[in-house]
C-alpha positions as CSV (number, residue, x, y, z in Angstrom):
1,X,113.5,90.1,104.8
2,X,115.7,92.1,102.5
3,X,115.8,91.4,98.8
4,X,117.4,92.8,95.7
5,X,115.6,93.2,92.4
6,X,117.5,93.7,89.2
7,X,116.4,94.2,85.5
8,X,117.9,95.9,82.4
9,X,118.2,99.6,82.3
10,X,114.9,101.3,81.7
11,X,112.9,98.5,83.1
12,X,114.5,98.8,86.6
13,X,113.6,102.5,86.5
14,X,110.0,101.9,85.5
15,X,109.5,99.1,88.1
16,X,111.1,101.3,90.9
17,X,108.7,104.1,90.2
18,X,105.8,101.7,90.1
19,X,106.6,100.0,93.4
20,X,107.3,103.4,95.1
21,X,103.8,104.7,93.9
22,X,102.0,101.6,95.0
23,X,100.1,102.3,98.2
24,X,99.9,98.7,99.6
25,X,103.7,98.1,99.0
26,X,104.5,101.5,100.7
27,X,102.6,100.4,103.7
28,X,104.4,97.0,104.1
29,X,107.8,97.3,102.5
30,X,110.7,99.8,102.4
31,X,111.9,100.5,98.8
32,X,115.1,102.1,97.9
33,X,117.3,102.5,94.9
34,X,120.8,101.1,94.9
35,X,123.8,100.4,92.8
36,X,125.0,96.9,92.3
37,X,127.9,95.8,94.3
38,X,129.8,94.6,91.3
39,X,129.0,97.7,89.2
40,X,131.5,99.6,87.3
41,X,129.1,102.2,85.9
42,X,127.8,105.2,87.6
43,X,124.2,104.7,86.9
44,X,121.9,106.1,89.6
45,X,119.6,103.2,89.6
46,X,120.8,99.5,89.0
47,X,119.0,97.6,91.7
48,X,115.9,98.0,93.8
49,X,116.5,97.3,97.5
50,X,113.3,95.9,99.2
51,X,112.7,95.3,102.8
52,X,109.6,93.3,103.5
53,X,108.5,94.5,106.8
54,X,105.1,92.9,107.2
55,X,103.6,89.5,106.5
56,X,101.5,90.9,103.7
57,X,104.4,92.5,102.1
58,X,105.3,89.5,99.8
59,X,101.8,89.4,98.5
60,X,101.6,93.2,98.0
61,X,104.9,93.1,96.2
62,X,103.9,90.2,93.9
63,X,100.5,91.9,93.0
64,X,102.3,95.2,92.3
65,X,104.9,93.4,90.1
66,X,102.0,91.6,88.3
67,X,100.3,94.9,87.7
68,X,103.4,96.6,86.5
69,X,104.3,93.9,84.0
70,X,100.9,94.0,82.4
71,X,101.8,97.7,81.5
72,X,104.9,96.7,79.6
73,X,104.7,96.1,75.8
74,X,107.8,94.0,75.8
75,X,108.6,92.9,79.3
76,X,112.2,92.0,80.1
77,X,113.4,89.4,82.7
78,X,113.5,90.5,86.4
79,X,115.7,88.8,88.9
80,X,115.0,88.7,92.7
81,X,117.8,87.8,95.1
82,X,117.1,86.6,98.8
83,X,119.4,87.2,101.6
84,X,120.5,83.5,101.4
85,X,121.9,84.2,97.9
86,X,119.2,82.2,96.1
87,X,118.0,83.9,92.9
88,X,114.8,83.8,91.0
89,X,114.8,85.1,87.5
90,X,111.4,85.5,86.0
91,X,110.1,86.3,82.5
92,X,108.3,89.5,83.3
93,X,105.7,88.4,80.7
94,X,105.1,85.1,82.5
95,X,101.5,84.5,83.6
96,X,102.7,82.8,86.7
97,X,105.1,85.6,87.8
98,X,103.0,86.6,90.8
99,X,102.8,83.0,92.2
100,X,106.4,82.4,91.6
101,X,107.4,85.5,93.6
102,X,105.2,84.5,96.4
103,X,106.4,80.9,96.5
104,X,110.1,82.0,96.3
105,X,109.8,84.6,99.1
106,X,107.5,82.7,101.4
107,X,108.7,79.1,101.2
108,X,112.3,79.7,100.6
109,X,112.1,77.4,97.4
110,X,113.1,78.3,93.9
111,X,110.1,77.8,91.6
112,X,110.5,77.2,87.9
113,X,108.5,80.1,86.2
């Protein structure tokens, strides 16, 4: 499953670096930098493209996100878009962010974080 992650500038860079450095995510997902399709800027990184290549990839991604958000002093919202166009926006400071990501990517439903 291919998903797209967006967040404000600065946050997206930090999250991208974090996900790329996470060993478990690297083993079960393909992470690449991208530019938003509706972008008018020339930023090098505006979205994170993630291809979940293994059943455990969803959990690994959610755990890595949870670990990353705990490092942020003032977390900003993060948006995840599934291939079917459904969007989950989570407050990066939410205590249920990990569970919301797993539910959203596993069940195809949109939880309310």
